[in-house]
C-alpha positions in Angstrom: 0.0 0.0 0.0 2.9 2.1 0.5 3.6 1.8 -3.1 0.2 3.0 -4.1 0.6 6.0 -1.8 4.1 6.6 -3.3 2.7 6.4 -6.9 -0.2 8.5 -5.8 2.1 11.0 -4.3 4.2 11.1 -7.5 1.0 11.4 -9.6 0.0 14.4 -7.4 3.4 16.0 -7.7 3.3 15.5 -11.5 -0.3 16.9 -11.6 0.7 19.9 -9.5 3.8 20.5 -11.7 1.6 20.2 -14.8 -0.9 22.7 -13.2 1.9 25.1 -12.4 3.2 24.9 -16.0 -0.3 25.3 -17.3 -0.8 28.4 -15.1 2.6 29.8 -16.2 1.6 29.2 -19.8 -1.8 31.0 -19.2 0.0 33.9 -17.6 2.3 34.2 -20.6 -0.7 34.0 -23.0 -2.6 36.5 -20.9 0.4 38.9 -21.0 0.7 38.5 -24.8 -3.1 39.0 -25.1 -2.8 42.1 -22.9 0.0 43.4 -25.0 -2.0 42.7 -28.2 -5.0 44.4 -26.7 -2.8 47.4 -25.8 -1.5 47.5 -29.4 -5.1 47.2 -30.7 -6.2 49.9 -28.3 -3.4 52.1 -29.5 -4.2 51.4 -33.1 -7.9 52.2 -32.4 -6.8 55.4 -30.7 -4.6 56.3 -33.7 -7.5 55.5 -36.1 -9.8 57.7 -33.9 -7.3 60.5 -33.9 -6.9 60.2 -37.7 -10.7 60.2 -38.1 -10.9 63.3 -35.9 -8.2 65.0 -38.0 -9.9 64.0 -41.2 -13.3 65.1 -39.8 -11.8 68.5 -38.8 -10.3 68.9 -42.3 -13.4 67.7 -44.1 -15.9 69.9 -42.2 -14.8 73.1 -44.1 -14.8 71.2 -47.3 -18.4 70.0 -46.6 -19.4 73.5 -45.6 -17.9 74.8 -48.9 -19.7 72.1 -50.9 -23.0 73.0 -49.2 -22.4 76.7 -50.0 -21.5 75.8 -53.6 -24.6 73.7 -53.8 -26.7 76.6 -52.7 -24.9 78.9 -55.2 -25.6 76.4 -58.0 -29.2 76.3 -57.0 -29.4 80.1 -57.1 -27.5 80.3 -60.4 -29.7 77.6 -61.9 -32.8 79.5 -60.8 -31.3 82.7 -62.3 -30.5 80.9 -65.5 -34.0 79.6 -65.8 -35.4 83.1 -65.3 -32.9 84.5 -67.9 -33.7 81.7 -70.4 -37.4 82.4 -70.0 -36.7 86.2 -70.6 -34.6 85.4 -73.6 -37.3 83.0 -74.9 -39.8 85.8 -74.5 -37.5 88.2 -76.3 -36.9 85.8 -79.1 -40.6 85.3 -79.5 -41.2 89.1 -79.5 -38.4 89.6 -82.1 -39.9 86.8 -84.2 -43.3 88.4 -84.1 -41.8 91.9 -84.8 -39.8 90.5 -87.7 -42.9 88.7 -89.1 -44.9 92.0 -88.8 -42.1 93.9 -90.5 -42.0 91.4 -93.4 -45.8 91.5 -93.7 -45.7 95.3 -93.7 -42.9 95.3 -96.3 -44.8 93.0 -98.5 -47.9 95.1 -98.2 -46.0 98.3 -99.0 -44.2 96.6 -101.8 -47.5 95.5 -103.4 -49.0 99.0 -103.0 -45.9 100.8 -104.1 -45.4 98.5 -107.1 -48.9 99.1 -108.2 -48.5 102.9 -107.8 -45.1 102.9 -109.4 -46.4 101.0 -112.4 -49.4 103.4 -112.6 -47.0 106.4 -112.5 -44.7 104.8 -115.1 -47.7 104.1 -117.3 -48.9 107.7 -116.7 -45.4 109.2 -117.5 -45.2 106.9 -120.6 -48.6 108.0 -121.7 -47.7 111.7 -121.1 -44.5 111.2 -123.0 -46.3 109.6 -125.9 -48.9 112.4 -125.8 -46.1 115.1 -125.8 -44.4 113.3 -128.7 -47.6 113.1 -130.7 -48.3 116.7 -129.8 -44.9 117.8 -130.9 -45.0 115.7 -134.1 -48.4 117.2 -134.9 -47.2 120.7 -134.1 -44.1 120.0 -136.2 -46.2 118.9 -139.2 -48.4 122.0 -138.9 -45.3 124.2 -138.9 -44.0 122.4 -141.9 -47.3 122.8 -143.7 -47.5 126.4 -142.8 -44.0 127.0 -144.1 -44.8 125.0 -147.2 -47.8 127.0 -147.8 -46.1 130.3 -147.3 -43.3 129.3 -149.7 -45.7 128.8 -152.5 
């Protein structure tokens, strides 16, 4: 029985040694885990600082973009108003041009008729004067002929 107690004592010693080694291993693992967690925490803190820096730098950019967006909306509204004004002006110019063309055509028809009438009148008067002069010239010749005889 002594042997069993001796083997049991050795088994207990081996078991305690194994437990001590296991505890030392867990302590080492926990230290490494703690070190890794510290590194992760430091990295997260660096990322947070970088994000804060980026956020601080992007805030003015975002504000500028919002201001630009508002300016673009205002400019777009102004352009729409100007385009409608230009469209109205173009329509007005088109109507005026059409009116002028119609007026010109009307005047041209009336003037052409009057000009042709005046030309015909002048032509008739010219022919009448020629006939009158030729008749007058014949009478003069007849009068001279008669006086010569």
